[in-house]
Backbone as a chain_set.jsonl record, in Angstrom:
{"seq": "MTTLADRPGERLERLWAEEPGLGTWLSTVDHKRLAKKYLYTALVFLVLGGIEASVMRLQLAHSNLKLLDPETYNQLFTMHGVTMIFLFAVPIFSGFGVYMVPLMIGSREMAFPRLNAFTYWGFVAAGVFMYSSFLIGRSPDGGWFGYTPLTDKAFSPGPNIDFYALGLIFLGLASTGAAINFITTILKMRAPGMTLNRMPIFVWGELAMQVSILFAQPALTLATVMLMLQRH", "coords": {"N": [[103.439, 108.699, 34.677], [103.225, 106.305, 37.177], [101.777, 105.511, 40.311], [101.78, 103.599, 43.29], [98.954, 102.725, 45.091], [98.219, 103.353, 48.519], [97.938, 100.651, 50.781], [94.956, 99.542, 52.489], [94.537, 101.234, 55.525], [97.22, 101.904, 55.831], [98.063, 104.573, 55.918], [96.974, 105.374, 58.348], [98.434, 103.743, 60.053], [100.992, 104.82, 59.74], [100.515, 107.348, 60.752], [99.848, 106.902, 63.444], [102.01, 105.544, 64.355], [104.762, 104.776, 66.542], [108.082, 105.664, 67.421], [110.623, 103.21, 67.883], [112.219, 102.253, 71.002], [113.484, 103.09, 74.321], [112.804, 105.637, 75.271], [110.444, 106.295, 73.892], [108.802, 104.256, 74.857], [108.583, 105.005, 77.542], [107.317, 107.485, 77.36], [104.947, 107.048, 76.067], [101.52, 107.28, 74.954], [99.849, 105.384, 74.153], [97.202, 103.146, 74.551], [97.475, 100.366, 74.818], [100.189, 99.926, 75.396], [100.407, 101.401, 77.769], [98.661, 99.933, 79.343], [100.059, 97.512, 79.571], [102.242, 98.44, 81.037], [100.945, 99.182, 83.389], [100.155, 96.595, 84.275], [102.638, 95.233, 84.544], [103.911, 96.85, 86.474], [102.128, 96.642, 88.619], [102.446, 93.928, 89.198], [105.078, 93.922, 90.103], [104.771, 95.342, 92.505], [103.126, 93.487, 93.733], [104.93, 91.408, 94.235], [106.609, 92.716, 96.07], [104.771, 93.181, 98.152], [104.232, 90.518, 98.778], [106.728, 89.69, 99.761], [106.869, 91.253, 102.081], [104.685, 90.149, 103.5], [105.643, 87.536, 103.842], [107.877, 87.912, 105.488], [106.611, 88.861, 107.792], [105.119, 86.571, 108.475], [107.203, 84.839, 109.077], [108.134, 86.03, 111.404], [105.984, 85.449, 113.07], [106.091, 82.734, 113.184], [107.212, 81.411, 115.303], [107.063, 81.541, 118.822], [108.076, 84.445, 120.611], [110.059, 85.122, 118.81], [112.73, 87.024, 117.565], [112.959, 88.316, 115.127], [111.862, 90.645, 113.986], [111.501, 93.912, 115.316], [108.895, 95.493, 117.312], [108.149, 98.018, 116.152], [109.116, 97.898, 113.498], [107.632, 95.726, 112.613], [105.02, 96.787, 112.659], [105.323, 98.674, 110.634], [105.797, 97.044, 108.372], [103.378, 95.637, 108.338], [101.558, 97.701, 107.799], [102.487, 98.701, 105.284], [102.254, 96.41, 103.751], [99.45, 96.071, 103.597], [98.698, 98.495, 102.318], [100.081, 98.174, 99.918], [98.969, 95.821, 98.733], [96.303, 96.523, 98.346], [96.067, 99.234, 97.301], [98.235, 99.473, 95.549], [98.394, 97.177, 94.088], [95.881, 95.613, 93.691], [93.902, 97.527, 92.792], [95.347, 98.894, 90.629], [95.889, 96.695, 88.877], [93.419, 95.876, 87.934], [92.765, 98.219, 86.627], [94.707, 98.144, 84.635], [93.932, 95.908, 83.04], [91.483, 96.951, 82.213], [92.205, 99.308, 80.787], [93.495, 98.168, 78.628], [91.532, 96.455, 77.452], [88.967, 97.723, 77.25], [88.83, 99.877, 75.184], [89.198, 98.231, 72.897], [87.008, 96.527, 73.038], [84.809, 98.183, 72.73], [85.129, 99.246, 70.269], [86.804, 101.45, 69.896], [89.57, 103.548, 69.003], [91.307, 104.518, 70.878], [91.707, 105.57, 74.334], [89.526, 108.066, 75.8], [90.911, 110.304, 76.78], [94.015, 110.339, 76.146], [96.458, 111.423, 77.187], [95.766, 111.993, 79.813], [95.409, 109.406, 80.595], [98.062, 108.467, 80.557], [99.052, 110.172, 82.547], [97.684, 109.294, 84.856], [98.781, 106.761, 85.18], [101.519, 107.339, 85.709], [101.171, 108.856, 87.99], [100.293, 106.915, 89.779], [102.618, 105.301, 89.867], [104.456, 107.163, 90.927], [103.355, 107.591, 93.467], [103.636, 105.037, 94.627], [106.469, 104.668, 94.58], [107.204, 106.841, 96.157], [106.06, 106.208, 98.685], [107.403, 103.819, 99.275], [109.972, 104.76, 99.414], [110.22, 105.618, 101.959], [111.257, 103.57, 103.472], [113.966, 103.864, 103.239], [114.795, 105.703, 105.109], [113.92, 104.581, 107.37], [111.349, 105.187, 108.249], [108.743, 104.257, 107.63], [105.174, 104.129, 106.925], [103.19, 103.42, 109.792], [100.761, 103.142, 111.047], [98.784, 101.339, 110.403], [97.126, 100.094, 107.485], [94.586, 101.037, 107.121], [94.426, 103.521, 108.251], [93.243, 104.677, 110.566], [92.256, 107.095, 112.991], [92.844, 107.276, 116.553], [95.394, 106.407, 115.854], [96.83, 107.494, 113.79], [97.257, 110.043, 114.567], [99.18, 112.95, 115.583], [100.079, 112.652, 118.184], [100.395, 109.901, 118.62], [101.896, 109.06, 116.498], [104.424, 110.674, 115.978], [106.491, 111.11, 114.153], [107.583, 111.299, 110.649], [106.226, 109.179, 109.509], [103.403, 108.696, 109.02], [102.969, 110.833, 107.392], [104.208, 110.152, 104.974], [102.445, 108.116, 104.27], [99.976, 109.526, 104.023], [100.491, 111.488, 102.006], [101.163, 109.803, 99.893], [98.703, 108.466, 99.506], [97.169, 110.613, 98.683], [98.295, 111.221, 96.169], [97.643, 108.779, 94.905], [94.873, 108.948, 95.052], [94.279, 111.127, 93.36], [95.194, 110.051, 90.938], [93.487, 107.807, 90.661], [90.968, 109.027, 90.525], [91.237, 110.55, 88.165], [91.58, 108.436, 86.34], [89.081, 107.187, 86.563], [87.347, 109.154, 85.509], [88.294, 109.171, 82.893], [87.743, 106.522, 82.013], [84.9, 106.422, 82.245], [84.088, 108.457, 80.475], [85.15, 107.447, 78.08], [83.69, 105.04, 77.744], [81.03, 105.929, 77.614], [80.987, 107.809, 75.531], [82.546, 107.072, 73.321], [81.902, 104.784, 71.95], [81.573, 102.39, 69.269], [79.69, 103.03, 66.232], [76.343, 101.968, 66.439], [76.737, 100.358, 68.645], [74.97, 100.111, 71.262], [74.141, 100.823, 74.729], [72.914, 98.54, 75.666], [74.108, 96.591, 74.157], [76.689, 96.396, 74.939], [79.62, 94.6, 76.016], [79.698, 92.429, 78.923], [81.961, 92.727, 80.469], [82.719, 95.382, 79.984], [80.52, 96.696, 81.073], [80.891, 95.967, 83.751], [83.317, 97.281, 84.249], [82.487, 99.93, 83.898], [80.636, 100.201, 86.015], [82.354, 99.846, 88.207], [84.127, 102.033, 87.91], [82.404, 104.215, 88.16], [81.701, 103.887, 90.834], [84.228, 104.309, 92.003], [84.598, 106.982, 91.271], [82.735, 108.282, 92.855], [83.541, 107.525, 95.432], [86.362, 107.848, 95.783], [87.181, 110.659, 95.754], [86.188, 111.485, 98.276], [87.735, 109.943, 100.042], [90.255, 110.971, 99.39], [89.982, 113.68, 100.158], [89.554, 113.301, 102.899], [92.054, 112.328, 103.586], [93.608, 114.562, 103.037], [92.587, 116.244, 105.037], [93.525, 114.835, 107.243], [96.274, 115.308, 106.981], [96.271, 118.104, 107.368], [95.377, 118.185, 109.992], [97.497, 117.017, 111.308], [99.484, 118.837, 110.915]], "CA": [[104.057, 108.146, 35.884], [102.228, 105.594, 37.973], [102.081, 105.356, 41.737], [101.058, 102.522, 43.955], [98.05, 103.212, 46.132], [98.448, 102.817, 49.862], [97.014, 99.6, 51.18], [94.028, 100.041, 53.507], [95.051, 101.389, 56.88], [98.647, 102.212, 55.893], [98.238, 105.953, 56.367], [96.7, 105.415, 59.781], [99.561, 103.125, 60.738], [102.09, 105.791, 59.76], [100.126, 108.466, 61.61], [99.828, 106.504, 64.849], [103.205, 104.767, 64.692], [105.689, 105.355, 67.505], [109.458, 105.249, 67.212], [111.076, 102.228, 68.876], [113.195, 102.736, 71.959], [113.055, 103.252, 75.708], [112.158, 106.933, 75.452], [109.066, 106.198, 73.416], [108.065, 103.386, 75.775], [108.301, 105.745, 78.77], [106.466, 108.65, 77.103], [103.828, 106.661, 75.218], [100.134, 107.469, 75.383], [99.094, 104.28, 73.562], [96.514, 102.468, 75.648], [97.983, 99.006, 74.994], [101.472, 99.995, 76.096], [100.153, 101.835, 79.14], [98.057, 98.806, 80.057], [101.134, 96.579, 79.917], [103.022, 99.029, 82.126], [100.114, 99.003, 84.584], [100.2, 95.204, 84.718], [103.99, 94.91, 84.995], [104.185, 97.567, 87.717], [101.311, 96.035, 89.671], [103.06, 92.65, 89.564], [106.251, 94.243, 90.923], [104.289, 95.645, 93.852], [102.644, 92.227, 94.303], [106.1, 90.714, 94.768], [107.023, 93.425, 97.282], [103.798, 92.873, 99.193], [104.435, 89.13, 99.178], [107.924, 89.638, 100.606], [106.483, 91.789, 103.395], [103.85, 89.151, 104.176], [106.48, 86.392, 104.216], [108.69, 88.293, 106.651], [105.716, 88.894, 108.956], [104.8, 85.195, 108.863], [108.387, 84.296, 109.734], [108.137, 86.558, 112.764], [104.929, 84.782, 113.837], [106.232, 81.281, 113.081], [107.634, 80.861, 116.594], [106.847, 82.512, 119.894], [109.224, 85.228, 121.087], [111.095, 85.247, 117.788], [113.198, 88.411, 117.544], [113.315, 88.701, 113.757], [111.439, 92.032, 113.801], [111.049, 94.631, 116.504], [107.485, 95.886, 117.146], [107.98, 99.153, 115.243], [109.303, 97.422, 112.124], [106.489, 94.874, 112.279], [103.901, 97.674, 112.329], [105.587, 99.276, 109.33], [105.563, 96.029, 107.341], [101.939, 95.368, 108.309], [100.899, 98.82, 107.124], [102.87, 98.768, 103.879], [101.685, 95.248, 103.062], [98.054, 96.375, 103.285], [98.657, 99.557, 101.31], [100.569, 97.631, 98.65], [98.061, 94.849, 98.13], [95.031, 97.144, 97.967], [96.189, 100.44, 96.477], [99.318, 99.391, 94.568], [98.253, 95.969, 93.269], [94.515, 95.228, 93.302], [93.275, 98.571, 91.973], [96.029, 99.103, 89.338], [95.854, 95.578, 87.927], [92.123, 95.962, 87.267], [92.864, 99.337, 85.687], [95.498, 97.698, 83.495], [93.076, 95.106, 82.16], [90.471, 97.827, 81.624], [92.827, 100.183, 79.794], [93.792, 97.367, 77.432], [90.392, 95.77, 76.85], [87.765, 98.526, 77.004], [88.776, 100.451, 73.83], [89.04, 97.178, 71.894], [85.67, 95.939, 73.12], [83.767, 99.123, 72.292], [85.443, 99.703, 68.918], [87.47, 102.754, 69.916], [90.999, 103.458, 68.72], [92.096, 104.965, 72.026], [90.915, 106.11, 75.436], [89.037, 109.413, 75.504], [91.962, 111.273, 77.109], [95.249, 109.541, 76.205], [97.47, 111.996, 78.077], [95.29, 111.744, 81.174], [95.694, 107.99, 80.824], [99.475, 108.384, 80.935], [99.228, 110.875, 83.822], [97.214, 108.464, 85.963], [99.759, 105.694, 85.407], [102.717, 107.856, 86.365], [100.778, 109.232, 89.345], [100.307, 105.673, 90.562], [104.015, 104.92, 90.075], [105.068, 108.133, 91.831], [102.858, 107.33, 94.82], [104.264, 103.821, 95.137], [107.891, 104.911, 94.828], [107.31, 107.769, 97.283], [105.791, 105.518, 99.95], [108.463, 102.848, 99.551], [111.212, 105.468, 99.74], [110.276, 105.82, 103.409], [112.1, 102.527, 104.06], [115.367, 104.292, 103.207], [115.096, 106.446, 106.338], [113.348, 103.852, 108.49], [110.15, 105.879, 108.739], [107.601, 103.833, 106.825], [103.879, 104.242, 107.616], [103.087, 102.406, 110.846], [99.475, 103.268, 111.725], [97.801, 100.458, 109.785], [96.768, 100.541, 106.13], [93.259, 101.656, 107.181], [94.642, 104.923, 108.587], [92.296, 105.159, 111.569], [92.675, 107.872, 114.154], [93.971, 108.172, 116.832], [96.7, 105.828, 115.557], [97.54, 108.35, 112.839], [97.412, 111.387, 115.121], [100.545, 113.36, 115.897], [100.457, 112.176, 119.512], [100.764, 108.492, 118.58], [102.875, 108.869, 115.426], [104.967, 112.033, 115.82], [107.456, 111.197, 113.063], [107.032, 111.489, 109.293], [105.692, 107.914, 108.974], [102.049, 108.857, 108.493], [103.018, 111.818, 106.306], [104.44, 109.368, 103.754], [101.188, 107.419, 103.968], [98.94, 110.461, 103.583], [100.842, 112.076, 100.713], [101.04, 108.749, 98.889], [97.29, 108.243, 99.211], [96.67, 111.759, 97.915], [98.708, 110.957, 94.783], [96.835, 107.672, 94.387], [93.503, 109.423, 94.887], [94.204, 111.929, 92.137], [95.333, 109.145, 89.795], [92.28, 106.98, 90.537], [89.866, 109.876, 90.074], [91.461, 110.826, 86.747], [91.31, 107.217, 85.57], [87.631, 106.964, 86.542], [86.776, 110.091, 84.536], [88.696, 108.712, 81.562], [86.984, 105.315, 81.679], [83.474, 106.724, 82.074], [83.943, 109.211, 79.232], [85.419, 106.542, 76.956], [82.601, 104.072, 77.569], [79.765, 106.577, 77.273], [81.048, 108.712, 74.379], [83.423, 106.638, 72.232], [81.519, 103.467, 71.433], [81.406, 102.301, 67.82], [78.298, 103.206, 65.791], [75.507, 100.782, 66.579], [76.912, 99.694, 69.936], [74.195, 100.754, 72.319], [74.488, 100.344, 76.063], [72.419, 97.172, 75.816], [74.964, 95.675, 73.404], [78.051, 96.393, 75.467], [80.026, 93.37, 76.717], [79.519, 92.468, 80.371], [83.204, 93.249, 81.046], [82.664, 96.844, 79.918], [79.542, 97.096, 82.083], [81.538, 95.85, 85.052], [84.295, 98.365, 84.364], [81.744, 101.173, 84.076], [80.099, 100.226, 87.379], [83.461, 100.03, 89.14], [84.675, 103.38, 87.804], [81.427, 105.131, 88.756], [81.875, 103.757, 92.285], [85.473, 104.989, 92.365], [84.422, 108.422, 91.106], [81.998, 108.785, 94.01], [84.189, 107.206, 96.703], [87.758, 108.249, 95.893], [87.373, 112.043, 96.21], [85.955, 111.579, 99.717], [88.929, 109.411, 100.695], [91.35, 111.92, 99.181], [89.748, 114.843, 101.019], [89.789, 112.879, 104.282], [93.503, 112.245, 103.764], [94.077, 115.954, 103.124], [92.23, 116.723, 106.374], [94.468, 114.204, 108.167], [97.526, 116.069, 106.904], [96.062, 119.404, 108.011], [95.276, 117.961, 111.432], [98.827, 116.693, 111.834], [100.401, 119.98, 110.777]], "C": [[102.977, 107.497, 36.738], [102.704, 105.489, 39.419], [101.247, 104.216, 42.293], [100.196, 103.107, 45.067], [98.404, 102.569, 47.474], [97.447, 101.695, 50.145], [96.109, 100.135, 52.291], [94.674, 100.095, 54.889], [96.496, 101.813, 56.967], [98.892, 103.638, 56.374], [97.988, 106.077, 57.872], [97.845, 104.802, 60.576], [100.738, 104.086, 60.821], [101.783, 106.93, 60.721], [100.261, 108.114, 63.086], [101.084, 105.752, 65.267], [104.079, 105.525, 65.686], [107.085, 104.805, 67.246], [109.852, 104.215, 68.27], [112.087, 102.847, 69.828], [112.597, 102.958, 73.334], [112.321, 104.565, 75.928], [110.706, 106.923, 75.022], [108.227, 105.349, 74.353], [107.682, 104.135, 77.053], [107.301, 106.87, 78.546], [105.213, 108.308, 76.31], [102.486, 107.042, 75.829], [99.239, 106.388, 74.771], [98.48, 103.431, 74.664], [97.035, 101.052, 75.876], [99.305, 99.009, 75.754], [101.282, 100.422, 77.547], [99.536, 100.709, 79.962], [99.122, 97.796, 80.47], [101.986, 97.133, 81.054], [102.257, 98.954, 83.44], [100.287, 97.589, 85.145], [101.582, 94.838, 85.253], [104.283, 95.57, 86.344], [103.391, 96.982, 88.871], [101.901, 94.705, 90.125], [104.327, 92.861, 90.392], [105.822, 94.542, 92.353], [103.701, 94.403, 94.52], [103.796, 91.442, 94.924], [106.567, 91.379, 96.06], [106.067, 93.144, 98.435], [103.923, 91.444, 99.682], [105.657, 88.956, 100.066], [107.601, 90.148, 102.006], [105.64, 90.79, 104.178], [104.686, 87.967, 104.653], [107.327, 86.706, 105.443], [107.826, 88.344, 107.908], [105.366, 87.483, 109.418], [105.997, 84.51, 109.518], [108.468, 84.774, 111.175], [107.13, 85.814, 113.646], [105.074, 83.26, 113.847], [106.594, 80.641, 114.411], [107.452, 81.937, 117.652], [108.163, 83.156, 120.312], [110.377, 85.273, 120.089], [111.454, 86.724, 117.626], [113.626, 88.848, 116.146], [113.007, 90.17, 113.502], [111.134, 92.648, 115.155], [109.626, 95.126, 116.265], [107.272, 97.026, 116.154], [108.114, 98.713, 113.784], [108.144, 96.536, 111.69], [105.282, 95.721, 111.903], [104.09, 98.319, 110.959], [105.334, 98.272, 108.202], [104.076, 95.707, 107.212], [101.201, 96.451, 107.534], [101.215, 98.829, 105.636], [102.366, 97.558, 103.098], [100.237, 95.516, 102.669], [97.92, 97.427, 102.202], [99.053, 99.008, 99.942], [99.534, 96.744, 97.982], [96.756, 95.486, 97.664], [95.243, 98.26, 96.945], [97.239, 100.328, 95.373], [99.286, 98.109, 93.743], [96.822, 95.759, 92.782], [93.869, 96.261, 92.384], [94.009, 98.754, 90.64], [95.925, 97.928, 88.374], [94.503, 95.512, 87.227], [92.113, 97.113, 86.264], [93.645, 98.934, 84.449], [94.691, 96.864, 82.517], [92.037, 95.988, 81.469], [91.031, 98.72, 80.538], [93.115, 99.421, 78.505], [92.518, 96.939, 76.709], [89.244, 96.69, 76.452], [87.759, 99.162, 75.615], [88.58, 99.396, 72.741], [87.616, 96.642, 71.877], [84.572, 96.873, 72.623], [84.06, 99.697, 70.909], [86.072, 101.069, 68.853], [88.963, 102.571, 69.67], [91.841, 103.736, 69.963], [91.149, 105.324, 73.163], [90.519, 107.547, 75.105], [90.123, 110.457, 75.723], [93.29, 110.525, 77.249], [96.297, 110.102, 77.162], [97.059, 111.878, 79.542], [95.534, 110.288, 81.552], [97.144, 107.795, 81.257], [99.721, 109.046, 82.284], [98.809, 109.998, 84.996], [98.179, 107.309, 86.237], [100.968, 106.223, 86.167], [102.409, 108.392, 87.761], [100.778, 108.035, 90.276], [101.739, 105.236, 90.862], [104.685, 105.855, 91.079], [104.632, 107.889, 93.269], [103.529, 106.101, 95.419], [105.732, 104.018, 95.475], [108.069, 105.82, 96.037], [107.1, 107.042, 98.606], [106.892, 104.518, 100.282], [109.803, 103.52, 99.837], [111.34, 105.712, 101.235], [111.1, 104.74, 104.097], [113.559, 102.967, 104.127], [115.754, 105.047, 104.463], [114.469, 105.776, 107.559], [112.101, 104.478, 109.074], [108.942, 105.52, 107.871], [106.303, 104.0, 107.613], [103.686, 103.094, 108.598], [101.753, 102.438, 111.581], [98.407, 102.343, 111.204], [97.366, 100.998, 108.438], [95.432, 101.257, 106.102], [93.333, 103.109, 107.609], [93.7, 105.495, 109.626], [92.973, 106.082, 112.573], [92.167, 107.153, 115.402], [95.341, 107.603, 116.48], [97.515, 106.698, 114.613], [97.701, 109.78, 113.343], [98.875, 111.665, 115.45], [101.011, 112.805, 117.237], [100.954, 110.736, 119.485], [101.76, 108.178, 117.469], [103.511, 110.22, 115.11], [105.932, 112.192, 114.652], [106.787, 111.378, 111.714], [106.373, 110.247, 108.708], [104.346, 108.101, 108.295], [102.015, 109.906, 107.384], [103.308, 111.131, 104.968], [103.156, 108.681, 103.309], [100.161, 108.372, 103.374], [99.256, 111.05, 102.211], [100.758, 111.036, 99.596], [99.594, 108.484, 98.512], [96.686, 109.407, 98.434], [97.046, 111.602, 96.44], [97.84, 109.865, 94.159], [95.392, 108.095, 94.167], [93.328, 110.251, 93.63], [94.291, 111.036, 90.899], [94.065, 108.322, 89.584], [91.097, 107.792, 90.038], [90.009, 110.212, 88.594], [91.175, 109.621, 85.875], [89.815, 106.945, 85.474], [86.95, 107.876, 85.531], [87.074, 109.63, 83.113], [87.889, 107.493, 81.124], [85.525, 105.64, 81.383], [83.239, 107.469, 80.768], [84.142, 108.313, 78.017], [84.234, 105.624, 76.689], [81.32, 104.75, 77.094], [79.807, 107.34, 75.946], [81.826, 108.173, 73.186], [83.115, 105.228, 71.749], [81.352, 103.527, 69.918], [79.947, 102.52, 67.445], [77.524, 101.895, 65.882], [75.67, 100.045, 67.89], [76.183, 100.494, 71.011], [74.645, 100.208, 73.673], [74.045, 98.9, 76.269], [73.299, 96.145, 75.106], [76.399, 95.628, 73.933], [78.373, 95.054, 76.132], [79.901, 93.533, 78.231], [80.777, 92.989, 81.068], [83.185, 94.769, 81.068], [81.65, 97.375, 80.927], [80.151, 97.027, 83.487], [82.545, 96.956, 85.286], [83.596, 99.696, 84.599], [81.206, 101.284, 85.498], [81.204, 100.483, 88.398], [83.984, 101.458, 89.114], [83.701, 104.428, 88.331], [81.54, 105.084, 90.277], [83.133, 104.481, 92.753], [85.308, 106.495, 92.296], [83.66, 109.026, 92.278], [82.781, 108.614, 95.313], [85.572, 107.829, 96.851], [87.947, 109.706, 96.298], [87.147, 112.217, 97.707], [87.161, 111.067, 100.494], [90.102, 110.374, 100.561], [91.195, 113.141, 100.072], [89.966, 114.495, 102.487], [91.286, 112.785, 104.571], [94.123, 113.634, 103.838], [93.777, 116.523, 104.507], [93.129, 116.096, 107.442], [95.795, 114.943, 108.168], [97.396, 117.419, 107.59], [95.985, 119.26, 109.525], [96.644, 117.701, 112.052], [99.764, 117.888, 111.804], [99.638, 121.294, 110.889]], "O": [[101.93, 108.097, 36.985], [103.901, 105.391, 39.688], [100.151, 103.925, 41.813], [100.672, 103.896, 45.883], [98.824, 101.415, 47.547], [96.271, 101.786, 49.794], [96.476, 101.096, 52.966], [95.275, 99.125, 55.351], [96.984, 102.067, 58.068], [99.817, 103.885, 57.147], [98.701, 106.794, 58.575], [98.186, 105.289, 61.654], [101.409, 104.163, 61.85], [102.67, 107.422, 61.418], [100.729, 108.925, 63.885], [101.205, 105.36, 66.428], [104.13, 106.755, 65.675], [107.252, 103.637, 66.898], [109.455, 104.335, 69.43], [112.733, 103.843, 69.502], [111.378, 103.01, 73.502], [111.34, 104.619, 76.67], [109.842, 107.476, 75.702], [107.07, 105.675, 74.621], [106.593, 103.933, 77.59], [106.516, 107.183, 79.441], [104.48, 109.215, 75.915], [102.335, 107.116, 77.049], [98.014, 106.468, 74.862], [99.169, 103.042, 75.608], [97.039, 100.579, 77.013], [99.514, 98.191, 76.65], [101.917, 99.876, 78.449], [99.852, 100.55, 81.141], [99.092, 97.281, 81.588], [102.407, 96.384, 81.936], [102.846, 98.692, 84.489], [100.535, 97.411, 86.338], [101.69, 94.201, 86.301], [104.832, 94.937, 87.246], [103.911, 96.838, 89.977], [101.861, 94.386, 91.314], [104.621, 92.067, 91.286], [106.434, 94.055, 93.304], [103.767, 94.273, 95.743], [103.656, 90.879, 96.01], [106.883, 90.695, 97.033], [106.498, 92.9, 99.562], [103.74, 91.176, 100.87], [105.633, 88.171, 101.013], [108.01, 89.548, 103.0], [105.849, 90.601, 105.376], [104.461, 87.451, 105.748], [107.479, 85.868, 106.332], [108.264, 87.916, 108.976], [105.32, 87.22, 110.62], [105.823, 83.687, 110.417], [108.83, 84.007, 112.067], [107.389, 85.577, 114.826], [104.258, 82.569, 114.458], [106.316, 79.462, 114.629], [107.671, 83.119, 117.385], [109.21, 82.509, 120.361], [111.534, 85.441, 120.475], [110.567, 87.575, 117.558], [114.545, 89.654, 115.995], [113.8, 90.869, 112.871], [110.578, 91.992, 116.036], [109.188, 95.176, 115.115], [106.307, 97.001, 115.39], [107.315, 99.112, 112.936], [107.719, 96.585, 110.535], [104.589, 95.412, 110.933], [103.127, 98.49, 110.211], [104.722, 98.616, 107.191], [103.572, 95.526, 106.104], [100.33, 96.158, 106.714], [100.309, 98.951, 104.811], [102.08, 97.67, 101.905], [99.834, 95.227, 101.542], [97.125, 97.274, 101.274], [98.433, 99.337, 98.931], [99.252, 96.9, 96.794], [96.165, 95.031, 96.685], [94.668, 98.232, 95.857], [97.139, 101.021, 94.36], [100.062, 97.964, 92.799], [96.582, 95.73, 91.575], [93.35, 95.916, 91.323], [93.353, 98.77, 89.598], [95.876, 98.14, 87.163], [94.432, 95.136, 86.057], [91.529, 97.002, 85.187], [93.296, 99.33, 83.337], [94.753, 97.082, 81.307], [91.742, 95.801, 80.288], [90.416, 98.88, 79.484], [92.989, 99.974, 77.413], [92.435, 97.049, 75.486], [88.607, 96.466, 75.423], [86.766, 99.01, 74.903], [87.87, 99.641, 71.766], [87.079, 96.337, 70.813], [83.53, 96.419, 72.151], [83.313, 100.548, 70.426], [85.9, 101.785, 67.866], [89.55, 101.568, 70.075], [92.962, 103.242, 70.08], [89.934, 105.376, 72.975], [91.114, 108.169, 74.226], [90.244, 111.397, 74.937], [93.654, 110.119, 78.353], [96.954, 109.342, 77.872], [97.907, 111.685, 80.413], [95.832, 109.984, 82.707], [97.426, 107.056, 82.199], [100.51, 108.543, 83.084], [99.495, 109.958, 86.018], [98.374, 106.921, 87.389], [101.394, 105.626, 87.155], [103.282, 108.386, 88.629], [101.212, 108.13, 91.424], [102.042, 104.844, 91.989], [105.396, 105.402, 91.976], [105.446, 107.97, 94.189], [103.943, 106.117, 96.578], [106.192, 103.587, 96.532], [108.968, 105.608, 96.85], [107.871, 107.232, 99.547], [107.275, 104.382, 101.444], [110.681, 102.907, 100.444], [112.434, 105.982, 101.731], [111.599, 104.964, 105.199], [114.309, 102.492, 104.98], [116.923, 105.039, 104.85], [114.485, 106.336, 108.654], [111.822, 104.321, 110.263], [108.207, 106.405, 107.432], [106.329, 104.011, 108.844], [103.979, 101.94, 108.284], [101.624, 101.822, 112.638], [97.231, 102.525, 111.519], [97.247, 102.21, 108.257], [95.157, 102.009, 105.166], [92.396, 103.867, 107.358], [93.383, 106.684, 109.578], [94.124, 105.868, 112.953], [91.143, 106.474, 115.326], [96.356, 108.237, 116.768], [98.745, 106.653, 114.627], [98.223, 110.635, 112.628], [99.689, 110.751, 115.578], [102.194, 112.518, 117.416], [101.849, 110.383, 120.254], [102.404, 107.13, 117.5], [103.184, 110.842, 114.099], [106.166, 113.315, 114.204], [105.576, 111.585, 111.634], [105.997, 110.246, 107.536], [104.164, 107.715, 107.14], [101.13, 109.873, 106.529], [102.72, 111.487, 103.947], [102.823, 108.667, 102.124], [99.546, 108.073, 102.35], [98.382, 111.105, 101.345], [100.333, 111.349, 98.484], [99.282, 108.296, 97.336], [95.788, 109.208, 97.615], [96.214, 111.825, 95.561], [97.362, 110.004, 93.033], [94.754, 107.656, 93.21], [92.339, 110.097, 92.913], [93.558, 111.235, 89.93], [93.617, 108.156, 88.449], [90.309, 107.312, 89.224], [89.031, 110.169, 87.848], [90.597, 109.754, 84.797], [89.328, 106.52, 84.427], [86.078, 107.436, 84.782], [86.21, 109.691, 82.238], [87.406, 107.438, 79.993], [84.976, 105.184, 80.38], [82.302, 107.157, 80.033], [83.397, 108.403, 77.041], [83.823, 105.45, 75.542], [80.602, 104.2, 76.259], [78.771, 107.502, 75.301], [81.768, 108.775, 72.114], [83.986, 104.556, 71.197], [81.033, 104.575, 69.357], [79.056, 102.232, 68.243], [78.002, 100.847, 65.45], [74.844, 99.198, 68.23], [76.73, 101.434, 71.587], [75.425, 99.258, 73.749], [74.714, 98.129, 76.958], [73.24, 94.957, 75.421], [77.227, 94.883, 73.408], [77.499, 94.441, 76.745], [79.988, 94.644, 78.752], [80.69, 93.616, 82.124], [83.588, 95.381, 82.057], [81.894, 98.397, 81.568], [79.947, 97.924, 84.306], [82.627, 97.508, 86.383], [84.054, 100.505, 85.407], [81.308, 102.342, 86.12], [81.015, 101.249, 89.343], [84.256, 102.039, 90.164], [84.132, 105.434, 88.895], [81.483, 106.122, 90.937], [83.116, 105.179, 93.766], [85.814, 107.216, 93.155], [83.917, 110.169, 92.655], [82.696, 109.462, 96.2], [85.923, 108.293, 97.936], [88.813, 109.98, 97.13], [87.837, 113.01, 98.345], [87.57, 111.673, 101.485], [90.858, 110.57, 101.513], [92.167, 113.593, 100.677], [90.504, 115.305, 103.242], [91.734, 113.121, 105.667], [95.054, 113.86, 104.61], [94.617, 117.209, 105.09], [93.459, 116.747, 108.433], [96.379, 115.179, 109.226], [98.301, 117.84, 108.311], [96.473, 120.12, 110.257], [96.915, 118.115, 113.179], [100.724, 117.952, 112.571], [100.237, 122.366, 110.799]]}, "num_chains": 1, "name": "protein.A"}
C-alpha cells in the first residue's frame, strides 16, 4: 500500500488552521487577524473622533451659535482628545506592529498570543465603556489631559471623570501588556542569524516605542488610580 507524502508545510497548516466563522474571528489569537481588528477598530474610533471635531467646528463657525451648550461642548472636546490619542493613534501603530513585526523578524507568532488578544479586547472594552457615558449624558468633561483641579470632585461631582479614569486604567493595562509582548517578541523570537544590528528599522522603531510605553504607561495608570481614590 502506498501513501502520498505531505507536501512541505501541510502539517503545520493543519495544526495552525482556524475554523471559518464569526466565532473564530472573535476568539482568534492569530497575529494577522488581531492586527486587522486593531486597524479596523482604530478607524471606527477615528470616524467618531472626526464627527466630534466636526460638531465642535460647527459650534464655532458663527458667534453665539446655540448648537451645543457649554457642558456638551466640554464633553465633546474631552472625548475627541481621548479618542484621537488613546483610541486611534496608539492602537493603529499597535495594529501595524502586531502585523509586521513577527513577519519581519521571522517569527510565526507574537511571544504571547493570548496576551495579544487580551490587549486588543482591553482596548475595545475601554473605548466602549467611555463612549457608553453618552447614553446617560455624563461623558468626561475635564479635558483629555485630565488635569486637576478640573477633575476634582468639587468641579466635576458627577460620574463624568469616573468614566474617563476607569477607561484610562483599562487602556493602561492593555498598553502595558502590549509593550511587554512586543519587547519579548523582538528580543527573544528573532530568526537564527538575525542579530540586533540586522533588524529592520521598522522593528527598531517599534522596540523603542514599546520601551518608552513600558516606562511611561504604568506611571500614567497609577496616577489615574490615585485620581479615582482622591475622588472617592
